[in-house]
MARBA-146170 format. One record per residue (C-alpha): z, x, y; residue in one letter. Coordinates in nm, 3 decimals. Example, Ala and Ser with C-alpha at 12.3 -4.5 7.8 and 13.67 -1.06 7.14 Angstrom:
2
<r pz="0.780" px="1.230" py="-0.450" aa="a"/>
<r pz="0.714" px="1.367" py="-0.106" aa="s"/>
//
This chain:
431
<r pz="-4.719" px="-8.247" py="1.442" aa="m"/>
<r pz="-4.443" px="-8.122" py="1.668" aa="s"/>
<r pz="-4.437" px="-7.785" py="1.835" aa="t"/>
<r pz="-4.144" px="-7.552" py="1.888" aa="l"/>
<r pz="-4.092" px="-7.443" py="2.249" aa="t"/>
<r pz="-3.876" px="-7.145" py="2.347" aa="i"/>
<r pz="-3.811" px="-6.983" py="2.680" aa="f"/>
<r pz="-3.827" px="-6.624" py="2.796" aa="t"/>
<r pz="-3.553" px="-6.484" py="3.021" aa="p"/>
<r pz="-3.778" px="-6.571" py="3.315" aa="a"/>
<r pz="-3.777" px="-6.934" py="3.195" aa="s"/>
<r pz="-4.146" px="-6.925" py="3.107" aa="t"/>
<r pz="-4.204" px="-7.173" py="2.824" aa="p"/>
<r pz="-4.361" px="-7.025" py="2.515" aa="v"/>
<r pz="-4.493" px="-7.281" py="2.271" aa="t"/>
<r pz="-4.645" px="-7.212" py="1.930" aa="a"/>
<r pz="-4.964" px="-7.417" py="1.904" aa="p"/>
<r pz="-4.947" px="-7.705" py="1.667" aa="a"/>
<r pz="-5.183" px="-7.673" py="1.367" aa="p"/>
<r pz="-5.495" px="-7.886" py="1.389" aa="h"/>
<r pz="-5.474" px="-8.188" py="1.158" aa="v"/>
<r pz="-5.820" px="-8.320" py="1.068" aa="p"/>
<r pz="-5.879" px="-8.689" py="1.112" aa="s"/>
<r pz="-6.055" px="-8.728" py="0.780" aa="e"/>
<r pz="-5.891" px="-8.639" py="0.448" aa="r"/>
<r pz="-6.129" px="-8.380" py="0.318" aa="r"/>
<r pz="-6.004" px="-8.137" py="0.055" aa="i"/>
<r pz="-6.004" px="-7.793" py="0.222" aa="p"/>
<r pz="-6.209" px="-7.508" py="0.079" aa="a"/>
<r pz="-6.077" px="-7.186" py="-0.067" aa="v"/>
<r pz="-6.184" px="-6.832" py="0.008" aa="l"/>
<r pz="-6.381" px="-6.667" py="-0.268" aa="g"/>
<r pz="-6.570" px="-6.973" py="-0.387" aa="s"/>
<r pz="-6.886" px="-6.768" py="-0.360" aa="d"/>
<r pz="-6.747" px="-6.464" py="-0.548" aa="l"/>
<r pz="-6.980" px="-6.314" py="-0.807" aa="e"/>
<r pz="-6.851" px="-6.095" py="-1.088" aa="v"/>
<r pz="-7.026" px="-5.869" py="-1.341" aa="p"/>
<r pz="-7.065" px="-5.975" py="-1.704" aa="v"/>
<r pz="-7.206" px="-5.803" py="-2.015" aa="r"/>
<r pz="-7.562" px="-5.679" py="-1.954" aa="g"/>
<r pz="-7.496" px="-5.606" py="-1.587" aa="g"/>
<r pz="-7.563" px="-5.955" py="-1.459" aa="r"/>
<r pz="-7.367" px="-6.112" py="-1.172" aa="l"/>
<r pz="-7.245" px="-6.469" py="-1.219" aa="v"/>
<r pz="-7.037" px="-6.696" py="-0.998" aa="p"/>
<r pz="-6.669" px="-6.649" py="-1.078" aa="y"/>
<r pz="-6.496" px="-6.935" py="-1.256" aa="a"/>
<r pz="-6.135" px="-6.899" py="-1.146" aa="n"/>
<r pz="-5.913" px="-7.077" py="-1.398" aa="l"/>
<r pz="-5.599" px="-6.874" py="-1.326" aa="d"/>
<r pz="-5.439" px="-7.073" py="-1.041" aa="y"/>
<r pz="-5.098" px="-7.085" py="-1.210" aa="a"/>
<r pz="-5.069" px="-6.708" py="-1.172" aa="a"/>
<r pz="-5.190" px="-6.688" py="-0.810" aa="s"/>
<r pz="-5.395" px="-6.944" py="-0.624" aa="a"/>
<r pz="-5.675" px="-6.836" py="-0.389" aa="p"/>
<r pz="-5.629" px="-6.860" py="-0.012" aa="c"/>
<r pz="-5.722" px="-7.185" py="0.161" aa="l"/>
<r pz="-5.960" px="-7.148" py="0.454" aa="e"/>
<r pz="-5.714" px="-7.309" py="0.700" aa="p"/>
<r pz="-5.450" px="-7.066" py="0.583" aa="v"/>
<r pz="-5.676" px="-6.771" py="0.657" aa="s"/>
<r pz="-5.763" px="-6.920" py="0.993" aa="a"/>
<r pz="-5.391" px="-6.962" py="1.084" aa="a"/>
<r pz="-5.319" px="-6.595" py="1.001" aa="v"/>
<r pz="-5.622" px="-6.479" py="1.197" aa="t"/>
<r pz="-5.510" px="-6.683" py="1.498" aa="a"/>
<r pz="-5.161" px="-6.536" py="1.484" aa="a"/>
<r pz="-5.265" px="-6.169" py="1.451" aa="l"/>
<r pz="-5.373" px="-6.091" py="1.810" aa="p"/>
<r pz="-5.024" px="-6.181" py="1.943" aa="a"/>
<r pz="-4.831" px="-6.044" py="1.643" aa="y"/>
<r pz="-4.504" px="-5.881" py="1.753" aa="s"/>
<r pz="-4.133" px="-5.860" py="1.668" aa="s"/>
<r pz="-3.930" px="-6.173" py="1.613" aa="v"/>
<r pz="-3.589" px="-6.289" py="1.744" aa="h"/>
<r pz="-3.513" px="-5.981" py="1.951" aa="r"/>
<r pz="-3.800" px="-5.914" py="2.191" aa="g"/>
<r pz="-3.824" px="-6.032" py="2.550" aa="a"/>
<r pz="-4.203" px="-5.980" py="2.579" aa="g"/>
<r pz="-4.437" px="-6.279" py="2.568" aa="y"/>
<r pz="-4.597" px="-6.174" py="2.236" aa="a"/>
<r pz="-4.260" px="-6.137" py="2.076" aa="s"/>
<r pz="-4.156" px="-6.477" py="2.208" aa="q"/>
<r pz="-4.474" px="-6.637" py="2.082" aa="l"/>
<r pz="-4.440" px="-6.471" py="1.738" aa="t"/>
<r pz="-4.080" px="-6.593" py="1.718" aa="t"/>
<r pz="-4.191" px="-6.946" py="1.801" aa="a"/>
<r pz="-4.456" px="-6.937" py="1.531" aa="r"/>
<r pz="-4.206" px="-6.805" py="1.278" aa="y"/>
<r pz="-3.947" px="-7.071" py="1.350" aa="e"/>
<r pz="-4.218" px="-7.342" py="1.363" aa="q"/>
<r pz="-4.318" px="-7.226" py="1.013" aa="a"/>
<r pz="-3.957" px="-7.278" py="0.898" aa="r"/>
<r pz="-3.963" px="-7.633" py="1.045" aa="h"/>
<r pz="-4.295" px="-7.706" py="0.869" aa="t"/>
<r pz="-4.172" px="-7.585" py="0.531" aa="v"/>
<r pz="-3.850" px="-7.789" py="0.569" aa="r"/>
<r pz="-4.053" px="-8.103" py="0.630" aa="a"/>
<r pz="-4.300" px="-8.025" py="0.346" aa="f"/>
<r pz="-4.008" px="-8.001" py="0.101" aa="a"/>
<r pz="-3.845" px="-8.319" py="0.225" aa="g"/>
<r pz="-3.531" px="-8.129" py="0.295" aa="a"/>
<r pz="-3.219" px="-8.268" py="0.465" aa="r"/>
<r pz="-3.178" px="-8.181" py="0.839" aa="p"/>
<r pz="-2.890" px="-7.948" py="0.767" aa="d"/>
<r pz="-3.047" px="-7.769" py="0.472" aa="d"/>
<r pz="-3.125" px="-7.398" py="0.511" aa="s"/>
<r pz="-3.477" px="-7.267" py="0.476" aa="v"/>
<r pz="-3.470" px="-6.898" py="0.393" aa="i"/>
<r pz="-3.792" px="-6.706" py="0.367" aa="f"/>
<r pz="-3.811" px="-6.466" py="0.073" aa="t"/>
<r pz="-4.084" px="-6.272" py="-0.101" aa="r"/>
<r pz="-4.148" px="-6.524" py="-0.377" aa="n"/>
<r pz="-3.979" px="-6.761" py="-0.624" aa="t"/>
<r pz="-3.810" px="-6.476" py="-0.814" aa="t"/>
<r pz="-3.668" px="-6.331" py="-0.493" aa="d"/>
<r pz="-3.544" px="-6.672" py="-0.383" aa="a"/>
<r pz="-3.375" px="-6.742" py="-0.714" aa="t"/>
<r pz="-3.203" px="-6.404" py="-0.716" aa="n"/>
<r pz="-3.083" px="-6.467" py="-0.359" aa="l"/>
<r pz="-2.915" px="-6.788" py="-0.474" aa="l"/>
<r pz="-2.771" px="-6.612" py="-0.782" aa="a"/>
<r pz="-2.610" px="-6.355" py="-0.545" aa="r"/>
<r pz="-2.468" px="-6.638" py="-0.338" aa="s"/>
<r pz="-2.288" px="-6.842" py="-0.600" aa="l"/>
<r pz="-1.913" px="-6.888" py="-0.561" aa="p"/>
<r pz="-1.699" px="-6.666" py="-0.776" aa="e"/>
<r pz="-1.663" px="-6.801" py="-1.129" aa="g"/>
<r pz="-1.981" px="-7.013" py="-1.119" aa="t"/>
<r pz="-2.133" px="-7.096" py="-1.464" aa="t"/>
<r pz="-2.504" px="-7.152" py="-1.477" aa="t"/>
<r pz="-2.665" px="-7.381" py="-1.731" aa="v"/>
<r pz="-3.032" px="-7.305" py="-1.805" aa="v"/>
<r pz="-3.289" px="-7.401" py="-2.067" aa="f"/>
<r pz="-3.473" px="-7.149" py="-2.282" aa="d"/>
<r pz="-3.795" px="-7.307" py="-2.159" aa="t"/>
<r pz="-3.756" px="-7.147" py="-1.817" aa="e"/>
<r pz="-3.975" px="-6.881" py="-1.654" aa="h"/>
<r pz="-3.793" px="-6.549" py="-1.652" aa="h"/>
<r pz="-3.731" px="-6.590" py="-1.280" aa="a"/>
<r pz="-3.499" px="-6.878" py="-1.355" aa="s"/>
<r pz="-3.371" px="-6.752" py="-1.695" aa="l"/>
<r pz="-3.252" px="-6.400" py="-1.611" aa="l"/>
<r pz="-3.073" px="-6.367" py="-1.271" aa="p"/>
<r pz="-2.742" px="-6.530" py="-1.367" aa="w"/>
<r pz="-2.411" px="-6.360" py="-1.434" aa="g"/>
<r pz="-2.236" px="-6.622" py="-1.647" aa="t"/>
<r pz="-2.488" px="-6.849" py="-1.813" aa="a"/>
<r pz="-2.497" px="-7.111" py="-2.087" aa="v"/>
<r pz="-2.841" px="-7.108" py="-2.252" aa="r"/>
<r pz="-2.959" px="-7.441" py="-2.384" aa="l"/>
<r pz="-3.209" px="-7.476" py="-2.668" aa="g"/>
<r pz="-3.555" px="-7.616" py="-2.628" aa="i"/>
<r pz="-3.536" px="-8.000" py="-2.618" aa="p"/>
<r pz="-3.769" px="-8.201" py="-2.841" aa="a"/>
<r pz="-3.811" px="-8.479" py="-2.580" aa="f"/>
<r pz="-3.706" px="-8.537" py="-2.215" aa="p"/>
<r pz="-3.404" px="-8.748" py="-2.304" aa="g"/>
<r pz="-3.271" px="-8.467" py="-2.519" aa="e"/>
<r pz="-3.291" px="-8.232" py="-2.219" aa="a"/>
<r pz="-3.080" px="-8.476" py="-2.020" aa="v"/>
<r pz="-2.830" px="-8.520" py="-2.304" aa="r"/>
<r pz="-2.800" px="-8.143" py="-2.362" aa="a"/>
<r pz="-2.738" px="-8.078" py="-1.993" aa="a"/>
<r pz="-2.481" px="-8.361" py="-1.986" aa="d"/>
<r pz="-2.286" px="-8.216" py="-2.281" aa="e"/>
<r pz="-2.301" px="-7.859" py="-2.148" aa="a"/>
<r pz="-2.187" px="-7.942" py="-1.795" aa="l"/>
<r pz="-1.904" px="-8.163" py="-1.929" aa="a"/>
<r pz="-1.753" px="-7.865" py="-2.104" aa="g"/>
<r pz="-1.748" px="-7.630" py="-1.806" aa="i"/>
<r pz="-1.459" px="-7.591" py="-1.557" aa="d"/>
<r pz="-1.506" px="-7.450" py="-1.211" aa="g"/>
<r pz="-1.827" px="-7.424" py="-1.005" aa="p"/>
<r pz="-2.144" px="-7.488" py="-1.205" aa="k"/>
<r pz="-2.517" px="-7.485" py="-1.145" aa="l"/>
<r pz="-2.790" px="-7.646" py="-1.351" aa="l"/>
<r pz="-3.124" px="-7.463" py="-1.333" aa="v"/>
<r pz="-3.451" px="-7.630" py="-1.436" aa="v"/>
<r pz="-3.820" px="-7.614" py="-1.371" aa="t"/>
<r pz="-4.005" px="-7.908" py="-1.219" aa="a"/>
<r pz="-4.333" px="-7.831" py="-1.400" aa="a"/>
<r pz="-4.370" px="-7.586" py="-1.688" aa="s"/>
<r pz="-4.578" px="-7.276" py="-1.612" aa="n"/>
<r pz="-4.667" px="-7.268" py="-1.982" aa="v"/>
<r pz="-4.771" px="-7.628" py="-2.060" aa="t"/>
<r pz="-4.777" px="-7.792" py="-1.717" aa="g"/>
<r pz="-4.547" px="-8.067" py="-1.839" aa="e"/>
<r pz="-4.325" px="-8.236" py="-1.579" aa="l"/>
<r pz="-3.948" px="-8.229" py="-1.632" aa="w"/>
<r pz="-3.709" px="-8.519" py="-1.554" aa="p"/>
<r pz="-3.557" px="-8.349" py="-1.253" aa="i"/>
<r pz="-3.426" px="-8.670" py="-1.093" aa="a"/>
<r pz="-3.234" px="-8.764" py="-1.406" aa="a"/>
<r pz="-3.103" px="-8.408" py="-1.444" aa="l"/>
<r pz="-2.993" px="-8.401" py="-1.081" aa="a"/>
<r pz="-2.801" px="-8.727" py="-1.138" aa="h"/>
<r pz="-2.630" px="-8.574" py="-1.445" aa="i"/>
<r pz="-2.544" px="-8.254" py="-1.262" aa="a"/>
<r pz="-2.379" px="-8.439" py="-0.972" aa="h"/>
<r pz="-2.189" px="-8.670" py="-1.208" aa="r"/>
<r pz="-2.015" px="-8.353" py="-1.339" aa="h"/>
<r pz="-1.960" px="-8.204" py="-0.998" aa="g"/>
<r pz="-2.240" px="-7.948" py="-1.049" aa="a"/>
<r pz="-2.532" px="-7.855" py="-0.834" aa="r"/>
<r pz="-2.893" px="-7.827" py="-0.937" aa="i"/>
<r pz="-3.159" px="-7.566" py="-0.859" aa="l"/>
<r pz="-3.522" px="-7.666" py="-0.923" aa="v"/>
<r pz="-3.795" px="-7.408" py="-0.968" aa="d"/>
<r pz="-4.082" px="-7.589" py="-0.793" aa="a"/>
<r pz="-4.330" px="-7.301" py="-0.802" aa="a"/>
<r pz="-4.574" px="-7.486" py="-1.029" aa="q"/>
<r pz="-4.503" px="-7.832" py="-0.885" aa="l"/>
<r pz="-4.568" px="-7.795" py="-0.512" aa="v"/>
<r pz="-4.941" px="-7.698" py="-0.546" aa="p"/>
<r pz="-4.998" px="-8.020" py="-0.738" aa="h"/>
<r pz="-4.741" px="-8.284" py="-0.634" aa="r"/>
<r pz="-4.541" px="-8.393" py="-0.333" aa="r"/>
<r pz="-4.188" px="-8.263" py="-0.333" aa="l"/>
<r pz="-3.905" px="-8.461" py="-0.169" aa="n"/>
<r pz="-3.579" px="-8.278" py="-0.208" aa="l"/>
<r pz="-3.379" px="-8.552" py="-0.034" aa="t"/>
<r pz="-3.520" px="-8.844" py="-0.240" aa="a"/>
<r pz="-3.467" px="-8.652" py="-0.563" aa="l"/>
<r pz="-3.119" px="-8.553" py="-0.454" aa="d"/>
<r pz="-3.174" px="-8.186" py="-0.530" aa="l"/>
<r pz="-2.938" px="-7.920" py="-0.404" aa="d"/>
<r pz="-3.177" px="-7.624" py="-0.404" aa="y"/>
<r pz="-3.548" px="-7.568" py="-0.457" aa="v"/>
<r pz="-3.751" px="-7.246" py="-0.469" aa="v"/>
<r pz="-4.125" px="-7.183" py="-0.460" aa="f"/>
<r pz="-4.385" px="-6.918" py="-0.372" aa="s"/>
<r pz="-4.665" px="-6.905" py="-0.118" aa="g"/>
<r pz="-4.902" px="-6.723" py="-0.353" aa="h"/>
<r pz="-4.911" px="-7.024" py="-0.586" aa="k"/>
<r pz="-4.947" px="-7.258" py="-0.292" aa="l"/>
<r pz="-5.280" px="-7.117" py="-0.158" aa="y"/>
<r pz="-5.098" px="-6.882" py="0.078" aa="a"/>
<r pz="-5.112" px="-6.536" py="-0.091" aa="p"/>
<r pz="-4.939" px="-6.339" py="0.186" aa="f"/>
<r pz="-4.619" px="-6.247" py="0.014" aa="g"/>
<r pz="-4.371" px="-6.519" py="0.110" aa="t"/>
<r pz="-4.158" px="-6.771" py="-0.075" aa="g"/>
<r pz="-3.868" px="-6.993" py="0.020" aa="a"/>
<r pz="-3.517" px="-7.092" py="-0.087" aa="l"/>
<r pz="-3.433" px="-7.438" py="0.055" aa="i"/>
<r pz="-3.107" px="-7.617" py="0.013" aa="g"/>
<r pz="-2.743" px="-7.670" py="0.096" aa="r"/>
<r pz="-2.601" px="-7.423" py="0.343" aa="s"/>
<r pz="-2.233" px="-7.389" py="0.249" aa="d"/>
<r pz="-2.264" px="-7.153" py="-0.050" aa="w"/>
<r pz="-2.521" px="-6.948" py="0.139" aa="l"/>
<r pz="-2.306" px="-6.927" py="0.456" aa="a"/>
<r pz="-2.004" px="-6.798" py="0.263" aa="e"/>
<r pz="-2.190" px="-6.541" py="0.049" aa="a"/>
<r pz="-2.237" px="-6.174" py="0.124" aa="e"/>
<r pz="-2.574" px="-6.118" py="0.295" aa="p"/>
<r pz="-2.849" px="-6.073" py="0.042" aa="y"/>
<r pz="-2.971" px="-5.766" py="0.236" aa="l"/>
<r pz="-2.753" px="-5.588" py="0.487" aa="k"/>
<r pz="-2.912" px="-5.469" py="0.811" aa="g"/>
<r pz="-3.041" px="-5.569" py="1.147" aa="g"/>
<r pz="-3.075" px="-5.941" py="1.211" aa="g"/>
<r pz="-2.805" px="-6.037" py="0.962" aa="a"/>
<r pz="-2.526" px="-5.916" py="1.192" aa="v"/>
<r pz="-2.367" px="-6.050" py="1.505" aa="k"/>
<r pz="-2.173" px="-5.730" py="1.578" aa="a"/>
<r pz="-2.110" px="-5.388" py="1.423" aa="v"/>
<r pz="-1.779" px="-5.247" py="1.535" aa="n"/>
<r pz="-1.595" px="-4.929" py="1.435" aa="d"/>
<r pz="-1.381" px="-5.103" py="1.180" aa="d"/>
<r pz="-1.563" px="-5.430" py="1.109" aa="e"/>
<r pz="-1.903" px="-5.587" py="1.070" aa="t"/>
<r pz="-1.945" px="-5.947" py="1.185" aa="e"/>
<r pz="-2.216" px="-6.124" py="0.994" aa="w"/>
<r pz="-2.408" px="-6.435" py="1.111" aa="h"/>
<r pz="-2.260" px="-6.764" py="0.983" aa="e"/>
<r pz="-2.611" px="-6.918" py="0.996" aa="d"/>
<r pz="-2.748" px="-6.865" py="0.641" aa="p"/>
<r pz="-3.109" px="-6.831" py="0.765" aa="e"/>
<r pz="-3.016" px="-6.527" py="0.980" aa="a"/>
<r pz="-2.751" px="-6.405" py="0.740" aa="r"/>
<r pz="-2.997" px="-6.361" py="0.451" aa="h"/>
<r pz="-3.310" px="-6.249" py="0.640" aa="e"/>
<r pz="-3.216" px="-5.902" py="0.744" aa="a"/>
<r pz="-3.485" px="-5.673" py="0.883" aa="g"/>
<r pz="-3.829" px="-5.765" py="1.009" aa="t"/>
<r pz="-3.950" px="-6.068" py="0.820" aa="p"/>
<r pz="-4.291" px="-6.135" py="0.680" aa="n"/>
<r pz="-4.399" px="-6.336" py="0.982" aa="v"/>
<r pz="-4.762" px="-6.373" py="0.871" aa="l"/>
<r pz="-4.653" px="-6.480" py="0.525" aa="g"/>
<r pz="-4.440" px="-6.754" py="0.681" aa="a"/>
<r pz="-4.732" px="-6.863" py="0.905" aa="v"/>
<r pz="-4.955" px="-6.874" py="0.599" aa="a"/>
<r pz="-4.708" px="-7.071" py="0.393" aa="l"/>
<r pz="-4.668" px="-7.328" py="0.673" aa="a"/>
<r pz="-5.043" px="-7.357" py="0.713" aa="a"/>
<r pz="-5.082" px="-7.431" py="0.345" aa="a"/>
<r pz="-4.808" px="-7.698" py="0.368" aa="c"/>
<r pz="-4.987" px="-7.853" py="0.663" aa="d"/>
<r pz="-5.326" px="-7.846" py="0.491" aa="a"/>
<r pz="-5.204" px="-8.018" py="0.175" aa="l"/>
<r pz="-5.010" px="-8.277" py="0.369" aa="t"/>
<r pz="-5.307" px="-8.352" py="0.592" aa="a"/>
<r pz="-5.539" px="-8.390" py="0.293" aa="t"/>
<r pz="-5.302" px="-8.633" py="0.125" aa="g"/>
<r pz="-5.150" px="-8.619" py="-0.224" aa="w"/>
<r pz="-5.350" px="-8.917" py="-0.349" aa="t"/>
<r pz="-5.677" px="-8.740" py="-0.289" aa="v"/>
<r pz="-5.563" px="-8.417" py="-0.440" aa="l"/>
<r pz="-5.402" px="-8.582" py="-0.749" aa="l"/>
<r pz="-5.709" px="-8.792" py="-0.822" aa="r"/>
<r pz="-5.933" px="-8.488" py="-0.823" aa="e"/>
<r pz="-5.695" px="-8.281" py="-1.026" aa="e"/>
<r pz="-5.646" px="-8.550" py="-1.295" aa="e"/>
<r pz="-6.023" px="-8.596" py="-1.326" aa="r"/>
<r pz="-6.076" px="-8.225" py="-1.391" aa="l"/>
<r pz="-5.768" px="-8.187" py="-1.606" aa="l"/>
<r pz="-5.874" px="-8.477" py="-1.837" aa="n"/>
<r pz="-6.215" px="-8.318" py="-1.868" aa="r"/>
<r pz="-6.065" px="-7.985" py="-1.954" aa="l"/>
<r pz="-5.820" px="-8.118" py="-2.211" aa="r"/>
<r pz="-6.077" px="-8.344" py="-2.376" aa="a"/>
<r pz="-6.320" px="-8.052" py="-2.401" aa="g"/>
<r pz="-6.064" px="-7.817" py="-2.556" aa="i"/>
<r pz="-5.956" px="-8.081" py="-2.811" aa="t"/>
<r pz="-6.318" px="-8.120" py="-2.916" aa="a"/>
<r pz="-6.361" px="-7.750" py="-3.005" aa="v"/>
<r pz="-6.282" px="-7.675" py="-3.369" aa="r"/>
<r pz="-6.002" px="-7.425" py="-3.411" aa="g"/>
<r pz="-5.872" px="-7.452" py="-3.050" aa="v"/>
<r pz="-5.522" px="-7.591" py="-3.019" aa="h"/>
<r pz="-5.343" px="-7.691" py="-2.703" aa="e"/>
<r pz="-4.977" px="-7.606" py="-2.672" aa="l"/>
<r pz="-4.741" px="-7.888" py="-2.574" aa="s"/>
<r pz="-4.366" px="-7.945" py="-2.592" aa="l"/>
<r pz="-4.351" px="-8.318" py="-2.549" aa="w"/>
<r pz="-4.689" px="-8.434" py="-2.680" aa="g"/>
<r pz="-5.036" px="-8.486" py="-2.535" aa="p"/>
<r pz="-4.950" px="-8.795" py="-2.338" aa="d"/>
<r pz="-4.665" px="-8.651" py="-2.134" aa="h"/>
<r pz="-4.743" px="-8.621" py="-1.762" aa="p"/>
<r pz="-4.841" px="-8.274" py="-1.646" aa="r"/>
<r pz="-4.999" px="-8.067" py="-1.369" aa="v"/>
<r pz="-5.325" px="-7.878" py="-1.401" aa="g"/>
<r pz="-5.218" px="-7.619" py="-1.661" aa="i"/>
<r pz="-5.339" px="-7.595" py="-2.022" aa="v"/>
<r pz="-5.233" px="-7.327" py="-2.269" aa="s"/>
<r pz="-5.399" px="-7.291" py="-2.603" aa="f"/>
<r pz="-5.468" px="-7.067" py="-2.900" aa="v"/>
<r pz="-5.796" px="-7.004" py="-3.087" aa="v"/>
<r pz="-5.788" px="-6.964" py="-3.460" aa="e"/>
<r pz="-5.900" px="-6.621" py="-3.578" aa="g"/>
<r pz="-5.866" px="-6.453" py="-3.235" aa="f"/>
<r pz="-5.583" px="-6.306" py="-3.036" aa="t"/>
<r pz="-5.523" px="-6.439" py="-2.686" aa="a"/>
<r pz="-5.632" px="-6.103" py="-2.541" aa="r"/>
<r pz="-5.957" px="-6.115" py="-2.733" aa="e"/>
<r pz="-6.029" px="-6.466" py="-2.608" aa="v"/>
<r pz="-5.950" px="-6.371" py="-2.249" aa="a"/>
<r pz="-6.165" px="-6.063" py="-2.260" aa="e"/>
<r pz="-6.462" px="-6.254" py="-2.398" aa="v"/>
<r pz="-6.424" px="-6.526" py="-2.135" aa="l"/>
<r pz="-6.417" px="-6.264" py="-1.862" aa="s"/>
<r pz="-6.664" px="-6.009" py="-1.991" aa="g"/>
<r pz="-6.929" px="-6.248" py="-2.115" aa="e"/>
<r pz="-6.887" px="-6.558" py="-1.906" aa="h"/>
<r pz="-6.726" px="-6.463" py="-1.577" aa="g"/>
<r pz="-6.418" px="-6.683" py="-1.639" aa="i"/>
<r pz="-6.073" px="-6.581" py="-1.529" aa="g"/>
<r pz="-5.776" px="-6.700" py="-1.735" aa="v"/>
<r pz="-5.431" px="-6.563" py="-1.821" aa="r"/>
<r pz="-5.326" px="-6.443" py="-2.165" aa="d"/>
<r pz="-4.979" px="-6.345" py="-2.286" aa="g"/>
<r pz="-4.639" px="-6.513" py="-2.278" aa="k"/>
<r pz="-4.651" px="-6.606" py="-1.911" aa="f"/>
<r pz="-4.307" px="-6.461" py="-1.828" aa="c"/>
<r pz="-4.155" px="-6.724" py="-2.059" aa="a"/>
<r pz="-4.109" px="-6.532" py="-2.381" aa="h"/>
<r pz="-3.853" px="-6.758" py="-2.561" aa="p"/>
<r pz="-4.057" px="-7.071" py="-2.483" aa="f"/>
<r pz="-4.393" px="-6.938" py="-2.585" aa="v"/>
<r pz="-4.248" px="-6.798" py="-2.909" aa="r"/>
<r pz="-4.105" px="-7.143" py="-2.981" aa="h"/>
<r pz="-4.439" px="-7.310" py="-2.926" aa="l"/>
<r pz="-4.615" px="-7.059" py="-3.145" aa="l"/>
<r pz="-4.349" px="-7.067" py="-3.417" aa="g"/>
<r pz="-4.268" px="-6.698" py="-3.391" aa="t"/>
<r pz="-3.935" px="-6.522" py="-3.357" aa="t"/>
<r pz="-4.020" px="-6.186" py="-3.203" aa="d"/>
<r pz="-4.258" px="-6.032" py="-2.957" aa="g"/>
<r pz="-4.266" px="-5.913" py="-2.600" aa="g"/>
<r pz="-4.523" px="-5.853" py="-2.334" aa="c"/>
<r pz="-4.727" px="-5.612" py="-2.548" aa="d"/>
<r pz="-4.738" px="-5.831" py="-2.862" aa="d"/>
<r pz="-5.092" px="-5.975" py="-2.852" aa="v"/>
<r pz="-5.047" px="-6.155" py="-3.188" aa="t"/>
<r pz="-4.785" px="-6.393" py="-3.051" aa="a"/>
<r pz="-4.947" px="-6.492" py="-2.726" aa="s"/>
<r pz="-5.159" px="-6.777" py="-2.583" aa="a"/>
<r pz="-5.435" px="-6.832" py="-2.335" aa="v"/>
<r pz="-5.370" px="-7.031" py="-2.016" aa="r"/>
<r pz="-5.633" px="-7.209" py="-1.811" aa="a"/>
<r pz="-5.515" px="-7.357" py="-1.482" aa="s"/>
<r pz="-5.692" px="-7.551" py="-1.213" aa="i"/>
<r pz="-5.652" px="-7.637" py="-0.850" aa="g"/>
<r pz="-5.839" px="-7.681" py="-0.521" aa="i"/>
<r pz="-6.175" px="-7.506" py="-0.570" aa="g"/>
<r pz="-6.207" px="-7.580" py="-0.942" aa="t"/>
<r pz="-6.537" px="-7.750" py="-1.025" aa="t"/>
<r pz="-6.677" px="-7.942" py="-1.321" aa="e"/>
<r pz="-6.907" px="-7.642" py="-1.384" aa="e"/>
<r pz="-6.602" px="-7.411" py="-1.422" aa="h"/>
<r pz="-6.445" px="-7.646" py="-1.674" aa="v"/>
<r pz="-6.768" px="-7.699" py="-1.867" aa="d"/>
<r pz="-6.839" px="-7.324" py="-1.873" aa="r"/>
<r pz="-6.499" px="-7.262" py="-2.037" aa="l"/>
<r pz="-6.561" px="-7.527" py="-2.305" aa="i"/>
<r pz="-6.912" px="-7.390" py="-2.379" aa="t"/>
<r pz="-6.771" px="-7.033" py="-2.396" aa="a"/>
<r pz="-6.500" px="-7.145" py="-2.643" aa="l"/>
<r pz="-6.759" px="-7.323" py="-2.858" aa="q"/>
<r pz="-6.966" px="-7.005" py="-2.863" aa="d"/>
<r pz="-6.664" px="-6.793" py="-2.952" aa="l"/>
<r pz="-6.543" px="-7.008" py="-3.246" aa="v"/>
<r pz="-6.902" px="-7.022" py="-3.384" aa="s"/>
<r pz="-6.876" px="-6.648" py="-3.451" aa="r"/>
<r pz="-6.573" px="-6.693" py="-3.681" aa="g"/>
//
């Protein structure tokens, strides 16, 4: 692991310490694994967190990295003091780490944002004038809603239909165009054919933005190998819940756009009659004091997952996911939601409905009686969930057209999975 060395005006080197990389590939622990929660009758039980797709818990090495950075925390980019120089080095080292984690090209920009939604809106504000966006109705609202001129594509019955629909839509658009697609569905966990879609986009002179929020906690991302133009993701889904996300990708559109926020840091000079903005997209779109600790946390999570190795992580996830899906299938009246069938590859997300019960009722029983945390609702993907449920209306408050989502990750155990299955068996037995 490289370090980033900077120099103070007195030519004293300030180097951000390189994160420790363990020699053995042990899956790191998460904070809160010993959390106990109250259930009916006043008992305390160990918490079974099956809500990773909403926000993942903090990894222990992430917490350690933030704790190590706090004593020297100071301003970034503009301070001459040693603490400020060290904090700046840590912040820029985090940018370097995130760039490597995403497999980005050397000249790609890495812009720190609040989260995936913020990153997507930043790109939406940076599109060349006249850009048309093509987006599927399966998208999370963060990818579905920010665009000015958009072509909405229907929900494809199989992956090849998604590629064909994108091909036809992009062929009929003149001027700049952007294809937007998720890498892994936040509703079903199913993986999308992003390499094929990137190829189609480029064949029509378009660019592609991939929402990787649900992919990067579960699979290695290589922006260069997949030939993606832009990716976005969030720290809070990547075991770094400190309020940071990232937009990573080609610099030209970002360098030519108006600054996302206007203020200190984004400017080179403010004169009486003109403001001169930074040409560098990273400075141009990161006005104000950034979330330094969030960036440190995000980089620490990237380092921890990389050091563990994706083979180890994937093997454990698939073992638990298979156990979860097989258990749900065996419970009478419980139905898993899927777009492309039970055999399509997916990450550790399972959404389902229970006959005779609303999603909110199921979630409340799981929490109040069994100490299990899941998500219920439409998962900020209203059109997609309504399609899967065969309904035409319903928003956030409509509990009759919603589903339950169980999602797993580092820290999930067999006991958590088995407790959910047992709880569902108990629930349906009451019907």
